[in-house]
ROTOR-550155 format. One record per residue (C-alpha): x, y, z; residue in one letter; residue number from 1. Coordinates in steps of 0.001 Angstrom, whole numbers, always signed. Layout:
N
+---------+---------+---------+--------+-----+
|      px |      py |      pz | residu | num |
+---------+---------+---------+--------+-----+
|       X |       Y |       Z |      A | NUM |
...
+---------+---------+---------+--------+-----+
REM end
This chain:
158
+---------+---------+---------+--------+-----+
|      px |      py |      pz | residu | num |
+---------+---------+---------+--------+-----+
|  -45397 |  -18422 |  +26325 |      X |   1 |
|  -47890 |  -18336 |  +23483 |      X |   2 |
|  -47161 |  -19369 |  +19914 |      X |   3 |
|  -47450 |  -15752 |  +18723 |      X |   4 |
|  -44930 |  -14576 |  +21338 |      X |   5 |
|  -42475 |  -17319 |  +20346 |      X |   6 |
|  -42886 |  -16339 |  +16698 |      X |   7 |
|  -42142 |  -12674 |  +17491 |      X |   8 |
|  -39043 |  -13681 |  +19489 |      X |   9 |
|  -37777 |  -15744 |  +16531 |      X |  10 |
|  -38393 |  -12842 |  +14146 |      X |  11 |
|  -36531 |  -10464 |  +16465 |      X |  12 |
|  -33541 |  -12850 |  +16680 |      X |  13 |
|  -33474 |  -13217 |  +12872 |      X |  14 |
|  -33647 |   -9433 |  +12465 |      X |  15 |
|  -30734 |   -8904 |  +14861 |      X |  16 |
|  -28644 |  -11607 |  +13148 |      X |  17 |
|  -29405 |  -10109 |   +9713 |      X |  18 |
|  -28440 |   -6622 |  +10880 |      X |  19 |
|  -25148 |   -7945 |  +12272 |      X |  20 |
|  -24347 |   -9694 |   +8974 |      X |  21 |
|  -25125 |   -6518 |   +7015 |      X |  22 |
|  -22943 |   -4406 |   +9341 |      X |  23 |
|  -19980 |   -6782 |   +8912 |      X |  24 |
|  -20465 |   -6880 |   +5132 |      X |  25 |
|  -20633 |   -3061 |   +5027 |      X |  26 |
|  -17387 |   -2849 |   +7019 |      X |  27 |
|  -15635 |   -5206 |   +4600 |      X |  28 |
|  -16948 |   -3227 |   +1624 |      X |  29 |
|  -15743 |     +72 |   +3100 |      X |  30 |
|  -12335 |   -1480 |   +3838 |      X |  31 |
|  -12023 |   -2895 |    +315 |      X |  32 |
|  -12942 |    +400 |   -1334 |      X |  33 |
|  -11082 |   +2892 |    +802 |      X |  34 |
|   -8819 |   +1255 |   +3345 |      X |  35 |
|   -9516 |    +857 |   +7038 |      X |  36 |
|  -12876 |   +2515 |   +7859 |      X |  37 |
|  -11863 |   +2951 |  +11505 |      X |  38 |
|   -8600 |   +4753 |  +10734 |      X |  39 |
|   -8435 |   +8492 |  +10148 |      X |  40 |
|   -7705 |   +9779 |   +6664 |      X |  41 |
|   -4247 |  +11061 |   +7556 |      X |  42 |
|   -2265 |  +13102 |   +5041 |      X |  43 |
|    -804 |  +12426 |   +1612 |      X |  44 |
|   +2668 |  +12572 |    +105 |      X |  45 |
|   +3637 |  +11898 |   -3496 |      X |  46 |
|   +6546 |   +9929 |   -4933 |      X |  47 |
|   +7454 |   +9537 |   -8619 |      X |  48 |
|   +8984 |   +6185 |   -9549 |      X |  49 |
|  +10558 |   +5067 |  -12827 |      X |  50 |
|   +8831 |   +1670 |  -12391 |      X |  51 |
|   +6008 |    +664 |  -10042 |      X |  52 |
|   +5699 |   -2992 |  -11023 |      X |  53 |
|   +3572 |   -4702 |   -8330 |      X |  54 |
|   +2327 |   -1454 |   -6777 |      X |  55 |
|   -1363 |    -571 |   -7007 |      X |  56 |
|   -4027 |   +1286 |   -5053 |      X |  57 |
|   -4188 |    -226 |   -1565 |      X |  58 |
|    -558 |   -1424 |   -1480 |      X |  59 |
|    +988 |   -1132 |   +1993 |      X |  60 |
|   +3408 |   +1630 |   +2936 |      X |  61 |
|   +5783 |    +484 |   +5690 |      X |  62 |
|   +8211 |   +2201 |   +8023 |      X |  63 |
|  +10771 |     -56 |   +9748 |      X |  64 |
|   +8774 |   -3011 |   +8411 |      X |  65 |
|   +5588 |   -1866 |  +10180 |      X |  66 |
|   +2537 |   -1208 |   +7976 |      X |  67 |
|   +1412 |   +2360 |   +8571 |      X |  68 |
|    -256 |   +3613 |   +5399 |      X |  69 |
|   -1304 |   +2730 |   +1897 |      X |  70 |
|   -1052 |   +3804 |   -1730 |      X |  71 |
|   -4178 |   +5787 |   -2540 |      X |  72 |
|   -3461 |   +6584 |   -6205 |      X |  73 |
|   -1131 |   +5528 |   -9029 |      X |  74 |
|   -1041 |   +7511 |  -12275 |      X |  75 |
|   +1262 |   +8135 |  -15224 |      X |  76 |
|   +2849 |  +11575 |  -15340 |      X |  77 |
|   +2637 |  +12386 |  -19066 |      X |  78 |
|   +5373 |  +15059 |  -18877 |      X |  79 |
|   +8047 |  +12967 |  -17125 |      X |  80 |
|   +6836 |   +9446 |  -18063 |      X |  81 |
|   +7218 |   +8491 |  -14411 |      X |  82 |
|   +4628 |   +6740 |  -12268 |      X |  83 |
|   +3287 |   +9193 |   -9690 |      X |  84 |
|   +2045 |   +7522 |   -6515 |      X |  85 |
|     +54 |   +9144 |   -3741 |      X |  86 |
|    +845 |   +7732 |    -296 |      X |  87 |
|   -1583 |   +8168 |   +2586 |      X |  88 |
|     +47 |   +8183 |   +6032 |      X |  89 |
|   -1321 |   +8703 |   +9561 |      X |  90 |
|   -1181 |  +12287 |  +10797 |      X |  91 |
|    +947 |  +11330 |  +13806 |      X |  92 |
|   +3814 |  +10029 |  +11611 |      X |  93 |
|   +6088 |  +12943 |  +10675 |      X |  94 |
|   +8878 |  +12195 |   +8194 |      X |  95 |
|  +12138 |  +14115 |   +7663 |      X |  96 |
|  +12319 |  +15996 |   +4346 |      X |  97 |
|  +15154 |  +13791 |   +3042 |      X |  98 |
|  +13306 |  +10488 |   +3568 |      X |  99 |
|  +13381 |   +7865 |    +809 |      X | 100 |
|  +10612 |   +5705 |    -695 |      X | 101 |
|  +11767 |   +2297 |   -1952 |      X | 102 |
|   +9692 |    -395 |   -3646 |      X | 103 |
|  +10463 |   -3697 |   -1933 |      X | 104 |
|   +9359 |   -7246 |   -2672 |      X | 105 |
|   +7763 |   -9480 |     -55 |      X | 106 |
|   +9706 |  -12446 |   -1449 |      X | 107 |
|   +9944 |  -14429 |   -4648 |      X | 108 |
|   +6211 |  -15066 |   -4901 |      X | 109 |
|   +4943 |  -12299 |   -2647 |      X | 110 |
|   +3660 |   -8889 |   -3578 |      X | 111 |
|   +5382 |   -5550 |   -3345 |      X | 112 |
|   +5171 |   -2711 |    -845 |      X | 113 |
|   +6694 |    +736 |    -403 |      X | 114 |
|   +9299 |   +1000 |   +2342 |      X | 115 |
|   +9923 |   +4456 |   +3800 |      X | 116 |
|  +13477 |   +5118 |   +4997 |      X | 117 |
|  +13507 |   +8195 |   +7226 |      X | 118 |
|  +16289 |  +10680 |   +6615 |      X | 119 |
|  +18153 |  +12873 |   +9062 |      X | 120 |
|  +16948 |  +16325 |   +8041 |      X | 121 |
|  +15732 |  +18778 |  +10662 |      X | 122 |
|  +12956 |  +19833 |   +8254 |      X | 123 |
|   +9884 |  +17647 |   +7855 |      X | 124 |
|   +7699 |  +16746 |   +4887 |      X | 125 |
|   +4413 |  +18630 |   +4907 |      X | 126 |
|   +1103 |  +17226 |   +3625 |      X | 127 |
|   +1167 |  +17227 |    -177 |      X | 128 |
|   +4990 |  +17297 |    -425 |      X | 129 |
|   +6954 |  +14978 |   -2694 |      X | 130 |
|   +9438 |  +12356 |   -1568 |      X | 131 |
|  +12250 |  +12974 |   -4029 |      X | 132 |
|  +14600 |  +10117 |   -3111 |      X | 133 |
|  +12971 |   +7038 |   -4677 |      X | 134 |
|  +14012 |   +3602 |   -5890 |      X | 135 |
|  +11733 |   +1777 |   -8305 |      X | 136 |
|  +10836 |   -1878 |   -8520 |      X | 137 |
|  +13548 |   -4369 |   -9409 |      X | 138 |
|  +12456 |   -7047 |  -11849 |      X | 139 |
|  +13593 |  -10534 |  -10889 |      X | 140 |
|  +13432 |  -11603 |  -14528 |      X | 141 |
|  +15781 |   -8773 |  -15545 |      X | 142 |
|  +18187 |   -9727 |  -12756 |      X | 143 |
|  +18136 |  -13374 |  -13830 |      X | 144 |
|  +18746 |  -12404 |  -17471 |      X | 145 |
|  +21746 |  -10272 |  -16456 |      X | 146 |
|  +23112 |  -13206 |  -14457 |      X | 147 |
|  +22654 |  -15612 |  -17371 |      X | 148 |
|  +24275 |  -13122 |  -19772 |      X | 149 |
|  +27236 |  -12612 |  -17449 |      X | 150 |
|  +27691 |  -16374 |  -17043 |      X | 151 |
|  +27566 |  -16990 |  -20787 |      X | 152 |
|  +30056 |  -14175 |  -21520 |      X | 153 |
|  +32390 |  -15523 |  -18810 |      X | 154 |
|  +32311 |  -18962 |  -20414 |      X | 155 |
|  +33038 |  -17494 |  -23829 |      X | 156 |
|  +36324 |  -16098 |  -22500 |      X | 157 |
|  +37576 |  -19491 |  -21265 |      X | 158 |
+---------+---------+---------+--------+-----+
REM end
């Protein structure tokens, strides 16, 4: 093989490796911006929470502990002063109309996610519907303060 042919083979290998790196980087960028690029868009539901501490765009939505969707938007409703969230779910997951959306913590140091508890209604939520049964985030600091207050008031009675 001549020197020129070897040089062309090296250039071709570098070009293929560069294209592969760019394709992987593009996939990561698409995933970071808009979720899984290989998953269909699905449909959206809304849920209005009194407190969405720890929830942001991209947060997981789980059903029975299994990740199945994500939060695609979080905004303040200026009429109700509630946090409106838009949940994107796969089209093949149909939820009963009386399902609940609950903000759960992944642990003391972990993040938060939205847990969907399916209801028992015969009617189903349609794309764009609102999940009305919600439970907002529980602040660990507030819980600890209530515990400390209750302990100090109990000691004051002794």
